[in-house]
N, CA and C atoms as a LAMMPS dump frame, in Angstrom:
ITEM: TIMESTEP
0
ITEM: NUMBER OF ATOMS
183
ITEM: BOX BOUNDS ff ff ff
-5.0000000000000000e+02 5.0000000000000000e+02
-5.0000000000000000e+02 5.0000000000000000e+02
-5.0000000000000000e+02 5.0000000000000000e+02
ITEM: ATOMS id mol type element x y z
1 1 1 N 111.031 -415.32 175.512
2 1 2 C 110.589 -415.684 176.771
3 1 3 C 111.701 -415.448 177.893
4 2 1 N 111.457 -414.827 178.903
5 2 2 C 112.346 -414.619 179.975
6 2 3 C 112.159 -415.546 181.093
7 3 1 N 113.164 -416.345 181.458
8 3 2 C 113.138 -417.218 182.595
9 3 3 C 113.09 -416.587 183.828
10 4 1 N 112.054 -416.835 184.664
11 4 2 C 111.79 -416.222 185.914
12 4 3 C 112.209 -417.234 187.221
13 5 1 N 112.698 -418.294 186.92
14 5 2 C 113.065 -419.274 187.817
15 5 3 C 112.111 -420.21 188.345
16 6 1 N 112.485 -421.064 189.28
17 6 2 C 111.622 -422.046 189.726
18 6 3 C 110.619 -421.5 190.888
19 7 1 N 109.439 -421.906 190.815
20 7 2 C 108.579 -421.532 191.822
21 7 3 C 107.481 -422.72 192.205
22 8 1 N 106.855 -422.612 193.265
23 8 2 C 105.839 -423.57 193.711
24 8 3 C 104.498 -423.044 193.606
25 9 1 N 103.536 -423.773 193.041
26 9 2 C 102.179 -423.31 192.943
27 9 3 C 101.27 -424.225 194.095
28 10 1 N 100.579 -423.556 194.875
29 10 2 C 99.945 -424.135 195.918
30 10 3 C 98.597 -424.841 195.326
31 11 1 N 98.364 -426.08 195.765
32 11 2 C 97.397 -426.844 195.137
33 11 3 C 96.612 -427.437 196.537
34 12 1 N 95.558 -426.623 196.88
35 12 2 C 94.729 -427.165 198.012
36 12 3 C 95.264 -426.511 199.294
37 13 1 N 94.846 -427.17 200.482
38 13 2 C 95.359 -426.658 201.655
39 13 3 C 94.136 -426.156 202.537
40 14 1 N 94.285 -425.713 203.738
41 14 2 C 93.237 -425.319 204.682
42 14 3 C 92.759 -423.846 204.199
43 15 1 N 91.615 -423.721 204.066
44 15 2 C 91.039 -422.387 203.747
45 15 3 C 89.699 -422.112 204.46
46 16 1 N 89.323 -420.911 204.329
47 16 2 C 87.864 -420.597 205.067
48 16 3 C 88.124 -420.431 206.464
49 17 1 N 86.916 -420.628 207.121
50 17 2 C 86.879 -420.55 208.549
51 17 3 C 87.627 -421.589 209.276
52 18 1 N 87.691 -422.751 208.885
53 18 2 C 88.583 -423.743 209.378
54 18 3 C 90.037 -423.298 209.604
55 19 1 N 90.486 -422.931 208.373
56 19 2 C 91.87 -422.38 208.392
57 19 3 C 92.206 -421.184 209.18
58 20 1 N 91.306 -420.285 209.22
59 20 2 C 91.397 -418.979 210.002
60 20 3 C 91.408 -419.37 211.384
61 21 1 N 90.376 -420.321 211.92
62 21 2 C 90.407 -420.612 213.27
63 21 3 C 91.618 -421.395 213.682
64 22 1 N 92.218 -422.201 212.955
65 22 2 C 93.33 -422.89 213.152
66 22 3 C 94.432 -421.929 213.384
67 23 1 N 94.559 -420.982 212.562
68 23 2 C 95.609 -419.967 212.662
69 23 3 C 95.559 -418.991 213.904
70 24 1 N 94.213 -418.76 214.286
71 24 2 C 94.125 -417.906 215.476
72 24 3 C 94.482 -418.811 216.716
73 25 1 N 94.089 -420.114 216.722
74 25 2 C 94.411 -420.869 217.996
75 25 3 C 95.712 -421.282 218.068
76 26 1 N 96.381 -421.718 217.019
77 26 2 C 97.693 -422.277 217.015
78 26 3 C 98.843 -421.429 216.525
79 27 1 N 98.58 -420.337 216.008
80 27 2 C 99.554 -419.287 215.708
81 27 3 C 100.52 -419.928 214.658
82 28 1 N 101.75 -419.751 214.898
83 28 2 C 102.835 -420.108 214.01
84 28 3 C 102.739 -421.58 213.522
85 29 1 N 102.38 -422.455 214.531
86 29 2 C 102.15 -423.87 214.332
87 29 3 C 101.225 -424.33 213.216
88 30 1 N 100.301 -423.31 213.028
89 30 2 C 99.062 -423.573 212.083
90 30 3 C 99.795 -423.429 210.597
91 31 1 N 100.647 -422.518 210.513
92 31 2 C 101.286 -422.252 209.142
93 31 3 C 102.067 -423.66 208.837
94 32 1 N 102.66 -424.134 209.838
95 32 2 C 103.383 -425.384 209.612
96 32 3 C 102.481 -426.534 209.264
97 33 1 N 101.416 -426.574 210.028
98 33 2 C 100.332 -427.638 209.841
99 33 3 C 99.742 -427.617 208.488
100 34 1 N 99.531 -426.407 207.947
101 34 2 C 98.835 -426.347 206.613
102 34 3 C 99.736 -427.094 205.493
103 35 1 N 100.95 -427.03 205.688
104 35 2 C 101.851 -427.659 204.539
105 35 3 C 101.499 -429.264 204.528
106 36 1 N 101.041 -429.771 205.736
107 36 2 C 100.726 -431.255 205.652
108 36 3 C 99.303 -431.506 204.733
109 37 1 N 98.681 -430.486 204.564
110 37 2 C 97.356 -430.645 203.909
111 37 3 C 97.34 -430.077 202.396
112 38 1 N 98.52 -429.438 202.014
113 38 2 C 98.489 -428.894 200.729
114 38 3 C 99.517 -429.517 199.924
115 39 1 N 99.311 -429.374 198.664
116 39 2 C 100.316 -430.033 197.65
117 39 3 C 100.904 -428.796 196.908
118 40 1 N 102.24 -428.964 196.723
119 40 2 C 102.827 -427.847 195.918
120 40 3 C 103.336 -428.478 194.507
121 41 1 N 102.989 -427.79 193.398
122 41 2 C 103.568 -428.118 192.328
123 41 3 C 104.756 -427.379 191.855
124 42 1 N 105.935 -427.938 191.582
125 42 2 C 107.069 -427.214 191.157
126 42 3 C 107.068 -426.865 189.774
127 43 1 N 107.198 -425.507 189.34
128 43 2 C 107.251 -425.302 188.041
129 43 3 C 108.373 -424.289 187.668
130 44 1 N 108.823 -424.238 186.511
131 44 2 C 109.819 -423.178 185.945
132 44 3 C 108.795 -422.162 185.211
133 45 1 N 108.982 -420.85 185.608
134 45 2 C 108.121 -419.828 185.105
135 45 3 C 108.816 -419.019 183.981
136 46 1 N 108.232 -418.81 182.854
137 46 2 C 108.786 -418.038 181.748
138 46 3 C 107.724 -416.926 181.334
139 47 1 N 108.175 -415.722 181.171
140 47 2 C 107.356 -414.543 180.957
141 47 3 C 107.882 -413.883 179.546
142 48 1 N 106.839 -413.674 178.689
143 48 2 C 107.057 -412.832 177.575
144 48 3 C 106.613 -411.41 177.773
145 49 1 N 107.486 -410.506 177.979
146 49 2 C 107.223 -409.081 178.271
147 49 3 C 106.567 -408.41 177.071
148 50 1 N 106.943 -408.713 175.931
149 50 2 C 106.426 -408.193 174.636
150 50 3 C 104.942 -408.523 174.559
151 51 1 N 104.516 -409.712 174.688
152 51 2 C 103.059 -410.061 174.51
153 51 3 C 102.253 -410.3 175.737
154 52 1 N 103.041 -410.162 176.869
155 52 2 C 102.306 -410.433 178.183
156 52 3 C 101.92 -411.763 178.395
157 53 1 N 102.535 -412.807 178.038
158 53 2 C 102.249 -414.194 178.125
159 53 3 C 103.089 -414.815 179.21
160 54 1 N 102.534 -415.899 179.872
161 54 2 C 103.181 -416.565 180.961
162 54 3 C 103.185 -418.053 180.557
163 55 1 N 104.328 -418.713 180.693
164 55 2 C 104.325 -420.152 180.493
165 55 3 C 104.975 -420.866 181.563
166 56 1 N 104.598 -422.094 181.905
167 56 2 C 105.01 -422.896 182.977
168 56 3 C 105.676 -424.058 182.445
169 57 1 N 106.732 -424.58 182.999
170 57 2 C 107.219 -425.893 182.532
171 57 3 C 107.395 -426.741 183.939
172 58 1 N 106.65 -428.003 183.991
173 58 2 C 106.5 -428.841 185.059
174 58 3 C 107.765 -429.299 185.515
175 59 1 N 108.134 -429.196 186.905
176 59 2 C 109.375 -429.624 187.423
177 59 3 C 109.17 -430.716 188.423
178 60 1 N 107.987 -431.033 188.873
179 60 2 C 107.656 -432.202 189.912
180 60 3 C 106.62 -431.655 190.894
181 61 1 N 106.335 -432.562 191.806
182 61 2 C 105.381 -432.279 192.74
183 61 3 C 104.055 -433.186 192.874
């Protein structure tokens, strides 16, 4: 397994028409506002190139 480093997985957030409308109306501020509604799970990512497998180790979030 090859260590690919720490990454965040998005859990939730604004999506669909509501998120698109907010993005059009508020521009860059919408991107900042979305963070308030989503949860990010911190994981360490491991990849096996030989077998095409991916593994995650929980780091917090």
